[in-house]
ZAMARGU-4260 file (C-alpha; in steps of 0.2 Angstrom, whole numbers, plus 5000, padded with zeros to 4 digits):
<rodrens>
0) 5342/4718/5039 | 5329/4727/5050 | 5335/4742/5060 | 5319/4738/5072 | 5321/4731/5088
5) 5311/4716/5094 | 5302/4720/5110 | 5285/4720/5113 | 5272/4734/5110 | 5266/4737/5126
10) 5257/4754/5129 | 5261/4765/5145 | 5245/4767/5151 | 5236/4768/5168 | 5225/4753/5167
15) 5241/4743/5171 | 5242/4751/5187 | 5226/4745/5192 | 5228/4728/5185 | 5243/4726/5195
20) 5236/4733/5211 | 5220/4723/5211 | 5232/4707/5206 | 5246/4710/5219 | 5240/4722/5232
25) 5221/4716/5235 | 5225/4717/5255 | 5235/4733/5255 | 5226/4746/5267 | 5221/4764/5261
30) 5215/4773/5275 | 5204/4790/5274 | 5200/4803/5288 | 5183/4809/5286 | 5174/4825/5289
35) 5169/4819/5305 | 5186/4814/5309 | 5182/4795/5310 | 5193/4784/5300 | 5186/4774/5284
40) 5199/4759/5280 | 5197/4750/5264 | 5210/4740/5253 | 5217/4742/5236 | 5206/4726/5230
45) 5190/4736/5236 | 5196/4752/5227 | 5200/4745/5210 | 5184/4735/5210 | 5174/4752/5214
50) 5187/4761/5202 | 5181/4748/5187 | 5162/4751/5191 | 5166/4769/5192 | 5172/4768/5174
55) 5157/4758/5168 | 5145/4769/5176 | 5151/4784/5169 | 5152/4777/5151 | 5134/4771/5153
60) 5130/4790/5159 | 5137/4796/5142 | 5155/4799/5144 | 5166/4798/5129 | 5183/4796/5126
65) 5192/4812/5130 | 5179/4819/5141 | 5183/4829/5156 | 5178/4822/5173 | 5179/4836/5186
70) 5182/4832/5204 | 5179/4844/5219 | 5186/4834/5232 | 5198/4832/5248 | 5210/4818/5248
75) 5201/4801/5253 | 5200/4784/5244 | 5185/4790/5233 | 5196/4802/5225 | 5209/4788/5221
80) 5195/4778/5213 | 5193/4793/5200 | 5211/4793/5198 | 5210/4775/5191 | 5192/4774/5185
85) 5190/4788/5175 | 5207/4786/5163 | 5200/4766/5162 | 5185/4774/5154 | 5196/4784/5143
90) 5191/4801/5151 | 5201/4814/5159 | 5202/4816/5178 | 5201/4836/5181 | 5204/4839/5198
95) 5198/4856/5203 | 5207/4868/5217 | 5195/4870/5230 | 5204/4883/5238 | 5202/4895/5222
100) 5187/4909/5221 | 5171/4904/5214 | 5172/4914/5199 | 5191/4906/5195 | 5183/4889/5197
105) 5168/4893/5184 | 5181/4899/5171 | 5192/4883/5173 | 5176/4872/5172 | 5171/4881/5158
110) 5189/4883/5149 | 5192/4864/5152 | 5174/4859/5145 | 5171/4848/5160 | 5155/4838/5157
115) 5154/4829/5174 | 5158/4833/5192 | 5161/4824/5207 | 5160/4835/5222 | 5162/4830/5243
120) 5145/4833/5251 | 5155/4845/5263 | 5160/4855/5248 | 5142/4858/5241 | 5141/4875/5248
125) 5157/4881/5238 | 5149/4871/5222 | 5133/4880/5225 | 5142/4897/5222 | 5149/4890/5205
130) 5135/4879/5198 | 5126/4895/5190 | 5140/4898/5179 | 5150/4880/5177 | 5138/4872/5164
135) 5141/4854/5169 | 5130/4842/5163 | 5129/4828/5176 | 5134/4832/5195 | 5139/4818/5209
140) 5138/4820/5226 | 5151/4810/5235 | 5145/4806/5253 | 5155/4800/5269 | 5140/4790/5273
145) 5133/4774/5266 | 5122/4777/5250 | 5120/4794/5241 | 5123/4798/5223 | 5139/4791/5221
150) 5134/4773/5229 | 5120/4774/5218 | 5131/4779/5201 | 5141/4764/5205 | 5128/4753/5208
155) 5123/4755/5190 | 5138/4746/5185 | 5135/4726/5179 | 5154/4721/5179 | 5151/4714/5162
160) 5160/4730/5153 | 5174/4730/5143 | 5186/4745/5143 | 5191/4754/5129 | 5207/4752/5121
165) 5220/4765/5127 | 5234/4774/5119 | 5249/4780/5127 | 5246/4798/5119 | 5228/4798/5125
170) 5223/4812/5140 | 5221/4805/5156 | 5223/4820/5169 | 5221/4839/5169 | 5227/4852/5181
175) 5227/4870/5181 | 5240/4882/5188 | 5236/4891/5203 | 5235/4908/5192 | 5247/4920/5202
180) 5248/4931/5188 | 5233/4930/5175 | 5220/4917/5173 | 5225/4899/5177 | 5232/4889/5163
185) 5228/4870/5157 | 5240/4857/5157 | 5234/4840/5150 | 5244/4824/5155 | 5244/4809/5145
190) 5245/4791/5149 | 5263/4789/5144 | 5269/4805/5154 | 5260/4799/5169 | 5267/4783/5168
195) 5284/4787/5165 | 5283/4801/5179 | 5276/4787/5192 | 5292/4777/5187 | 5303/4790/5191
200) 5295/4795/5207 | 5299/4778/5214 | 5318/4779/5211 | 5329/4779/5224 | 5337/4797/5219
205) 5319/4802/5217 | 5305/4800/5230 | 5311/4782/5234 | 5294/4775/5239 | 5293/4757/5241
210) 5281/4743/5245 | 5285/4744/5264 | 5281/4762/5265 | 5265/4771/5272 | 5262/4786/5263
215) 5253/4801/5267 | 5249/4814/5254 | 5245/4831/5264 | 5248/4839/5249 | 5231/4840/5241
220) 5225/4828/5226 | 5219/4843/5216 | 5238/4850/5217 | 5247/4842/5201 | 5241/4825/5206
225) 5247/4825/5224 | 5264/4826/5217 | 5261/4810/5210 | 5262/4800/5225 | 5244/4791/5224
230) 5249/4784/5208 | 5267/4779/5215 | 5258/4771/5230 | 5247/4761/5217 | 5261/4755/5207
235) 5271/4748/5221 | 5258/4744/5232 | 5262/4755/5248 | 5249/4758/5261 | 5240/4775/5258
240) 5233/4786/5272 | 5223/4801/5265 | 5220/4816/5279 | 5203/4823/5272 | 5200/4840/5276
245) 5209/4841/5293 | 5226/4848/5289 | 5229/4857/5307 | 5247/4853/5313 | 5239/4841/5327
250) 5227/4832/5316 | 5242/4828/5304 | 5254/4822/5318 | 5240/4812/5326 | 5237/4804/5309
255) 5255/4801/5307 | 5258/4793/5323 | 5243/4781/5323 | 5245/4774/5305 | 5264/4773/5307
260) 5268/4784/5292 | 5286/4781/5284 | 5282/4795/5271 | 5272/4811/5272 | 5272/4826/5259
265) 5267/4843/5259 | 5272/4862/5257 | 5282/4871/5269 | 5268/4881/5277 | 5261/4865/5282
270) 5277/4857/5288 | 5282/4873/5298 | 5267/4872/5307 | 5269/4854/5312 | 5287/4858/5317
275) 5281/4872/5328 | 5268/4859/5337 | 5282/4846/5338 | 5293/4860/5347 | 5279/4864/5359
280) 5275/4845/5364 | 5291/4835/5358 | 5286/4820/5369 | 5266/4820/5364 | 5269/4808/5348
285) 5280/4794/5343 | 5284/4790/5325 | 5292/4778/5314 | 5312/4781/5315 | 5318/4791/5299
290) 5301/4796/5294 | 5303/4808/5277 | 5294/4822/5276 | 5294/4827/5257 | 5294/4846/5256
295) 5289/4855/5238 | 5279/4870/5232 | 5291/4883/5238 | 5308/4883/5246 | 5311/4876/5263
300) 5323/4886/5274 | 5337/4876/5282 | 5331/4880/5299 | 5315/4868/5294 | 5328/4853/5291
305) 5338/4856/5306 | 5321/4857/5315 | 5315/4840/5309 | 5332/4831/5313 | 5329/4836/5330
310) 5315/4825/5331 | 5322/4811/5322 | 5313/4816/5306 | 5321/4819/5288 | 5316/4832/5277
315) 5317/4828/5258 | 5318/4844/5248 | 5309/4843/5230 | 5306/4856/5217 | 5293/4854/5203
320) 5278/4862/5193 | 5261/4858/5188 | 5268/4861/5170 | 5280/4845/5175 | 5268/4833/5182
325) 5275/4840/5193 | 5294/4832/5199 | 5308/4842/5191 | 5321/4838/5205 | 5325/4830/5223
330) 5340/4835/5234 | 5348/4820/5242 | 5367/4820/5249 | 5379/4813/5237 | 5393/4799/5240
335) 5403/4813/5247 | 5391/4817/5261 | 5403/4809/5274 | 5417/4822/5268 | 5406/4838/5272
340) 5405/4846/5288 | 5388/4850/5295 | 5386/4866/5287 | 5390/4860/5270 | 5378/4845/5273
345) 5364/4856/5277 | 5367/4869/5262 | 5367/4854/5249 | 5351/4848/5256 | 5343/4864/5257
350) 5346/4866/5238 | 5332/4859/5225 | 5345/4845/5221 | 5348/4837/5205 | 5335/4834/5191
355) 5326/4818/5190 | 5331/4806/5178 | 5324/4810/5160 | 5321/4828/5165 | 5336/4838/5156
360) 5339/4857/5162 | 5348/4874/5157 | 5348/4890/5164 | 5349/4904/5152 | 5351/4925/5154
365) 5354/4937/5142 | 5371/4932/5138 | 5365/4915/5132 | 5367/4898/5143 | 5375/4901/5160
370) 5389/4890/5166 | 5388/4877/5179 | 5399/4889/5192 | 5386/4891/5205 | 5387/4907/5205
375) 5380/4914/5188 | 5361/4917/5189 | 5349/4912/5175 | 5331/4907/5171 | 5328/4888/5173
380) 5323/4879/5157 | 5316/4861/5156 | 5312/4848/5145 | 5307/4829/5147 | 5294/4816/5144
385) 5282/4823/5157 | 5285/4841/5154 | 5270/4850/5145 | 5274/4856/5127 | 5260/4869/5128
390) 5245/4876/5138 | 5227/4868/5135 | 5220/4881/5123 | 5230/4896/5127 | 5238/4904/5113
395) 5244/4920/5122 | 5255/4910/5133 | 5265/4900/5120 | 5281/4913/5124 | 5284/4901/5139
400) 5292/4890/5126 | 5309/4894/5117 | 5310/4891/5098 | 5320/4875/5102 | 5306/4868/5113
405) 5312/4872/5131 | 5299/4875/5145 | 5303/4892/5153 | 5300/4889/5172 | 5301/4907/5178
410) 5313/4901/5190 | 5329/4910/5193 | 5343/4897/5199 | 5362/4894/5200 | 5369/4876/5195
415) 5382/4869/5203 | 5395/4857/5191 | 5385/4842/5195 | 5369/4850/5189 | 5362/4852/5208
420) 5349/4867/5207 | 5349/4881/5219 | 5333/4891/5218 | 5337/4910/5218 | 5320/4918/5215
425) 5306/4917/5204 | 5310/4930/5188 | 5295/4942/5194 | 5301/4940/5214 | 5321/4946/5211
430) 5325/4963/5218 | 5337/4973/5207 | 5345/4986/5217 | 5358/4998/5211 | 5360/4985/5196
435) 5363/4971/5207 | 5352/4956/5209 | 5346/4952/5227 | 5337/4935/5229 | 5322/4937/5240
440) 5321/4917/5244 | 5339/4917/5250 | 5334/4933/5263 | 5317/4924/5268 | 5326/4907/5272
445) 5339/4917/5282 | 5325/4927/5293 | 5316/4912/5295 | 5331/4904/5304 | 5331/4917/5318
450) 5322/4908/5332 | 5309/4922/5335 | 5303/4922/5316 | 5289/4910/5311 | 5287/4916/5294
455) 5295/4930/5282 | 5292/4935/5263 | 5303/4948/5255 | 5298/4959/5240 | 5304/4973/5229
460) 5298/4990/5232 | 5302/5005/5222 | 5315/5016/5230 | 5320/5033/5222 | 5339/5030/5224
465) 5342/5012/5221 | 5328/5008/5209 | 5322/4994/5220 | 5326/4988/5238 | 5320/4973/5247
470) 5306/4975/5261 | 5303/4960/5273 | 5287/4956/5280 | 5288/4946/5297 | 5277/4935/5307
475) 5285/4931/5326 | 5282/4914/5333 | 5270/4916/5348 | 5277/4923/5364 | 5293/4929/5355
480) 5299/4946/5352 | 5313/4955/5340 | 5317/4971/5333 | 5320/4975/5315 | 5338/4981/5320
485) 5340/4965/5328 | 5335/4954/5313 | 5347/4965/5303 | 5361/4962/5312 | 5357/4943/5311
490) 5357/4946/5293 | 5374/4955/5292 | 5386/4939/5293 | 5377/4930/5279 | 5375/4943/5266
495) 5385/4958/5257 | 5381/4975/5264 | 5368/4979/5251 | 5358/4965/5253 | 5352/4970/5270
500) 5333/4976/5270 | 5332/4994/5278 | 5314/4990/5280 | 5305/4976/5291 | 5288/4977/5293
505) 5280/4965/5307 | 5262/4957/5303 | 5250/4944/5310 | 5250/4935/5293 | 5256/4934/5277
510) 5245/4933/5262 | 5246/4916/5253 | 5240/4908/5236 | 5229/4894/5235 | 5245/4882/5233
515) 5250/4888/5251 | 5265/4901/5244 | 5267/4918/5247 | 5256/4929/5239 | 5270/4942/5234
520) 5259/4951/5221 | 5248/4958/5235 | 5262/4962/5247 | 5270/4973/5231 | 5254/4982/5231
525) 5252/4984/5248 | 5270/4992/5249 | 5271/5001/5233 | 5269/5018/5240 | 5282/5015/5255
530) 5291/5029/5260 | 5310/5027/5264 | 5319/5037/5276 | 5331/5044/5263 | 5348/5037/5255
535) 5356/5024/5267 | 5374/5021/5268 | 5369/5001/5267 | 5366/5002/5250
</rodrens>
C-alpha cells in the first residue's frame, strides 16, 4: 500500500496571484498618488494586463530565468506591475532602497548582479550618482506622464507569449537589509516562501486583510516587499492605495480620508507624525470607523496606541525582519480581553504578540533556552517556511544561524506562557550597568509617554564605575517644555532605581536609518566621551 497521499501537485508560485486577480477582481481600483500630487486611477484588470506585457517585454529584451530586475521606485501601480510581471517571466524583483547612499546602492547592485533597472523619472538624480559604479545592462525610466521608456518597453509585447514553467523553489524577489552594522546583506525570497507568507498575512490573527478592505502601504515597497501587503491585496482583491513620494503627515491623512482607507501600514516615525497632526486638527479629517494602523519596523510606544484610540483608530503592533519576508508576529488581544483592566489591555497590545502560524520561536541566553516566564531575557531565534536559511553570497555572516538551523534575530525578548513576545532590545543596544541589564526600548517608550516628548532614544554610554549607564536623547513637541529632572521623576514609578538615566540630552532631531529606525550607533559615537558628574546613588 502506498504511503503517499492523493493530492494534486499544485506549485505555490506567484503566477496564480496574477491569474486570480485578472479573472476575479478586474474592476477593483488601484490608486496611485503621483509626484505632482495628482491621482492616477487604474484597476487590477489593467495592472495584470500590463504585468503580462512587462514579463514578455523583458524576456524579449534578454531576461533569463533567475536574472535580477532592480527597481528604484516609489509606491505606485507601475511598481506593483513589476511585483507580478518580473516573477511571471522567471526573473527576480530586486527592490532598491532609495534612501541609501549612492555608494551603498552601487555595492548592492553589483553584489546582487542586477541586469535590468526600472527607475522612476523623479529619482534620476539619485540614479546618476549610482550609474558609474553600477554596471546595469539595461535601464528603463518610468515616467508619471504618458509615453516614455517604460511604456515603449511594454509596447514591444505581442500578447502571444507563453510564460516559462515556474517552480516553488525558484527565486522571485530580493531585498537587502538596511545595513546598520557592516554592509547590507541580501535575502532571496522564493515563490513558495512568498506564497505562504501571503497566505499567512491574510489570516485573522495576523494582518486580517479582506476583499472589502482599502489598503494603504505607507511602508515603502522597497522595504521587505511593503511587508507583503501588495501581494496580500492582490490575493484577496482589496483596493490598493499608493502614496507615492508624498509621505508627510498631512498628505498621508488626506489620502486616507479621500480614499476611505481601512488598513494602513507604516513605521512608528510615520505614525507619530500623523498622530501629532491629528492632535493639532482633530476635526479636519473624517475616516472609516475602526481604521487599522499596522505599525512595525521598531517598537511602538504605548502612548501611540492610546493616542490613536482617542481618534477612533486602532494600532495593530507587528514585528518582523527582512530575513523573515518580513512577518514574524502580530499583537492581538485574546479571548480574555474582557477580563483585563485598561492598563493590562494596553500593555498586551504594546507587545510584539504571538508568532504567526508556521513561524516557530525560542529565546536563548548563555544558560540555554529561557523559560516562557515573561521575565527571563534571551535572544529571539526563529525558523519557518518564510525565514531565510542564509544570506546571498555572504559566508561571513553564517554565524547568524545556529548549528540546528535557527536564525538568530539579534532581538532580546521575554516570552510569556502563551508565547507572546515582548521586545526588550537589540543585543547591541542593551545597557549593562553594574552587571544588570537595562532595556533601552522600555525607557524610550516610557519617555515618549510624557506629553511633552515627541521622540526619545536611549543608548549605553561608558561609565567609570558601572561599566555602562543609559543616556537619553529627547526631542520635545513643538511649544512644549520639560526639564531633565522632571523626566527622571516621570520614570521613577515605572522602573527600578538603577534604570533611571542620570543624563538626558535635548536635541532637535534624532538620527535615523533608511528604514526610519533610530541610528543608535551614531548616538553611541556622539556620546562615547561623555563626562559623568561622578558616582551616583541612583545606580
